[in-house]
N, C-alpha and C positions, 0 to 999 in steps of 0.2 A: 673630187665629188663629195668625199666624206666631209671635208671642210666646209663645203657649200651647204651640205644638208644641215651641219651643226649650226651654221649661221642662221639658216632659215628657221630652225627650231628656237633658237634664241630670240629672234625677232617675233616669233609666234608667242613665246612666253611673255616677252615684254608687252606685246599688244594685248594679251589677255589679262595681264596684271592691270595695265591702264584701264581697260575696259571694265574691270572689277572694282575699281576704286569708286567710292561714292561720289556723286556730284556735288559740287560746293553748295548748291541750293536745296540739297536734300539731307535729311539727317535720320538716323535710324529712330524707330518709333517702337515704344514699348508699352505693353498694357499695365494695368495696376499691380500685377504680380511680377512684373520684371521680364516677362517673355517677349521676344522679338515679334513684332507684328508689322513687318515691312518697313518702308520709309514714309516720311512726311515731307511735304514741300514747305520750304521756308519762304516767306515773302521777299521778293526782290528789293522792295523799298527799304528794307532794313539790312538783309544779308547779302546783298549784291553791290555794297559800296566798295570803291577802290580804297584800301587802307590808306589813311592819310597819317604818316608816322609823326611829323611835326606837330600837327593838331592833337593827336593822342598824347603826345609828350606834354604838351602845354596843358592840356586838361588834367593830366595826372598830377603835374606839379601845383596846378591851382588847387586840386582837391586837398593835396598835402598841406599846402599853405593855409587854406581856410580851416583846416582842422586844428591849428595852433592856437592856443589861448592867448598868448602874447602877454601873459601876467607876470613874466620874470621881472624882478626888480632888485636893484642893489642901492645902498645908501651912498650919497655923496658927503663931502666934507661938511656940508651945511646941514645934512640931516642926522649924521651918525651921533650918538649920545656920548657925552663926556668930553675930555680934552680942553676944558676951560682954563686950566692952569698950565703954565710951562713946565715940562718935565724935570728940567734941571737947568743950572745956570747956563748963561750963553757962553762963557769962556772958562778955560782952565781945566776942562774935563778930558780933552783929547779926543772927544767924539764930535759927530757932526751937530750942527745947530738945529735944535728942534724947538718949535713953538707950541706944539700940541701932541699928545699921544694918540690922537685920532687922525693924523694926516696919513696919506696913503702909504708912506713908506714904513709905517709902524704897524706892529702886529695888532689886530683888532681895529685898524683904522678904515678909512673910507675907500672906496673903490672908484677909480678915475673914469674908466671907459667901460663900465659894467653895463648889463642889459637894463633897459627901462621899459615900462608897459608901452606897448605899441600894437597896432593893428596889421596883421600879416595877410589879411584877405586880398584876393585878387579877382577882378572882374573879367568875365569872358562872355561874349555874345551867346544867346541861347542857340543860334544856328550853328555855331562852332561846337558847342557842347554836344549838341545832337550828332554832328558829323563825327565827333570823336567816338561816341558810343556805337554808331552805325559801322565805323572803321574797326573797332574792337570786336563787334560781333561778327563782322564779315570775315575778319582774320580767324576767328574761332571756327567759322564754317568752312573756310579753305583748309585748315589743318585738321579737319574732321574730329573736333573736340565738343561738338554739340549732340546732345541725346534729348529726345522728347518722350515724355511720359503721358499717357492718357489722363490719369488722375491719380490721387493717393487714397487709398481705402484703409487707413488706420482706425481700428475700433477704439484703441485706447493708446495713450502715449507709452510707447515702449522702444527703447534703443535697439533691442534685438530685432525688431521688425524693420527698422531703418538699415541696419547691417545687412540683413538678408536681401533687402531690395537693391542695395549698392553692389552687393557681390553678384547678384543676378544680372544686373545690367552690365557689369564688368568694369566699374571704376577702380582705379588703382592709385589716383593721384588726388589732389585736392579738388573739391567740387563745389560749385556755386549752384544752389537750388533756387529757382525762380518760381514764385507762386502768384496767381492772379489776385488773391486777397488773403488776408491773415487767417491762418489756420493753427488753433492752439495744439491740437493733437500732432500735427506734423511737425510744428516747430519743436515741440518738446521731445518728439522722438528723435529728431536729428541734432539737437544742440549739444549733446554729450560726444558727438562724433568729432575727433580731431580731424581738422582739414576740411570740414563741410560747413557751409554757412547758408542760412535761409534769408532771401531778400524778396521783397515784393517787386512786381514788374514795374511799377511806377517810381520805384526807389533804386532802379538799376543804375550802377555808377562805374566809372572807369577804374577806380582803384580795386574794386572787388573783381572786376573782370581781368585785370593784370595779376592779381594775386591768387587766383584759382585757375588750375589747368582745365578742368572740364566744366561744361555748362549744362545742367539738367533742367529743362524748361517743361513746366506743366502746360499741356496743350492749349488751355484757355488763356494763357499769358501771352501767346504769340500774338493775338490780336491787339492786346493792350500795349505790347512793344511797338507794334506798327502804328497804333493811334497816338501814342505819346512820342515817339522819336522819328517818325518818317519826316522827310523834308516837306515842308509846306510852301507851295508856290504861291506867290503874290498874284491876285487876280489882276488881269489887265485892265488899265484905267479906260474908262469909256470916254 
């Protein structure tokens, strides 16, 4: 009987824990001072996507490739300076035969298979890029790593205000702060915090989502995310 009662209590505790877990489409909502003010519903069009790992991986590699300048360059034997004269006679020295001090085997010589300027950029359909972002945002929602704040009320740029707000919300890892529009006071307050980055809602990208653990959304930015990254269905042809 005791064992049965213990099992029943264990099941009850598990059921209570599962019931206490936040729903994937809801995120904790905070006021401007960092006090918890219930939960906010996240739009299903953005945060209810089934995470597509291959598409996220492709979008991440594409962004890394597009960030490369592709300006690395080395000189070939035709472009390296000097080497017009034969360094020493052909025979009798006991060394290999050389015709130029700028050939690849000589110090200061040319590079045979060195890098040349090239374009590393990759193309990806817009719908796939949006799918990657929705997948990453949905995974953040599933993992409970999204917080929503009503607004920011910084009177002046002060890092201490940003630190107090982050501590009140309870962030202990890297955080990506999403704003609906540029805000000089907020940006200057957060820019000196290690592990915190400010990004506009329309500029949200897969690399920032992957490199930051938590996501702090200004409430007004949620509508912009839905407007910019929701799937757009083609109208049926008449």
